[in-house]
Phi, psi and omega in degrees: 000318178301322180291320177297319179300315178302315182301322179292328187274326187242134177297139183301328182290329179292315179296317183295322177299318179291314178302320183289323174300314184298316178295319182297309192288322172299329174292313184299317180277356177078025182295330184275356176293156180294322176233147181285116167068032178079007174248147183284058174229138174286171177300314187290325177296317184295325180294321176297319178300316182298313180299316183291325184288322187268334182240008174076200181304139180222142172292142183299319181295325179290323179290324179294318180293319180296329186257355180056050179256146171299140183302317184293319179299315178292325182291324174297319179299313183294324177298316177298321181294318179300320182294327181273359180079014180275334180223160173237136176243147179212164175288147178289141180283347179260337183210110182294343177285339186262150176254141175248134180239139175227161174275142170278174176298324177294321177299313176301320176298321181290320178292320180305314180297314178303316183293316181298313185291328175297315179299318183294312185300316180294317179298321178293331174295323185267338183306316186287355181251151184287166177305321181296317179291327179292321177294319174302316179300314178294322178297318174300319178300319182294320176297319177298317183300314186290326181286318190269335182272075184286349178276344186286139182276131173291145183242097180306325183291343179277356180285129176239133173262135180206173179288152175297139171276159175308132179095345185282337171298331170296317177298324178298319180292314183298310182291326175302307184300316182292317183288326182279342171287314182296318187267332186228357178073019182288152186265193182293347175302319181295317174302314177297321175300311183302317183296318179298314178300317182292318177299314181298317182296317180295324185284323190241007187302134171260105186299340177286338189231358183225147180200156173234158184224137164251131171270130180241136177222124180051040170090355183238142180291137185223004176185170182200158168202155179236141170249122183238144180288121171274302174210195181296330183248355186236131172253149181248128175274121181227154171061035173293134182212139175223124185293140184310323183291346181250008184283139187098357183262359183082016182299311188297315178294324175301318184293310183296317181293325177291322179294318181293314180300320181292318180301310184298312179296333179282352174103001177291151175252356176206149172241136177230155175213159177243133178215190179228150189297335183285345181274071190296318181300316179300311181299321179295325178298310182298321178300311178301329181276003176098005177285151177238143179293122179263323180198158177223140178215125174289146178200163176249115184211154176060022177087009183219161169277134186223165170235113179284140180230137174253130179244145179223151176212135178291146177236153176212148179310139182075010179303127181235090181297340182288343182273000000 
């Protein structure tokens, strides 16, 4: 029954794609072989050695919970390790009902060999690929972790604002186009507009008075904003975007605050922006940052009927919108 329910909730092609990835990757890294990397350790045994080598002595119950292993299965593996002289077990000093397990010198030597061969194996997987492809691979792995690890707590402090790297202006165009189609049904006119804004910024940018930021989280871009010169006294905030996966981390506020600080320090006395009433989260963000609605006008753009809004905010040197 559970399988039927899952099939109704998740498209069969997505299930098939995940299963195919699992089969392919477990074959590539040799998980299905009898022993890992030419050493007589199963994958589970290798993980136990890794945990003990990297985190020191561990209570058996904590080890079982960390690795999500059956108690009897773990007990049998530890017994085999003890027979081979790889681990030592003793009673916990704080609770005699609990066992503490540690690696022996022989166990550390076994882990060192396993670790060295793992490093070599992964290196051989990566060597044929360029640094750019390796970076893409690592980014894709982080994305998989973020999507599937639903128990992990988001860390707003890990959000980093930085200048765009080569190629990331293209990312800005692509993500704007994709997200606004998915969330609001806008057509290709919006992608063309974003492309023109980015191209104009790249062609005519004055580094002293114009800047762009990429918000990065766990090694991947998750947001952006541009500060563009309107005239000598006015800066325009453009192309604010926050990936759905990063919403709730304070990315939007951090980007808007950075834009306001830069504009104030650059000598502008006002910042203006244009948005649409359907972008409710963005409007609330602008209000919290001190922007005030200056005018609203209905229009038909990007294939839909919209209400455009112009928001303004006064600036002064040393302005700190975050306070």
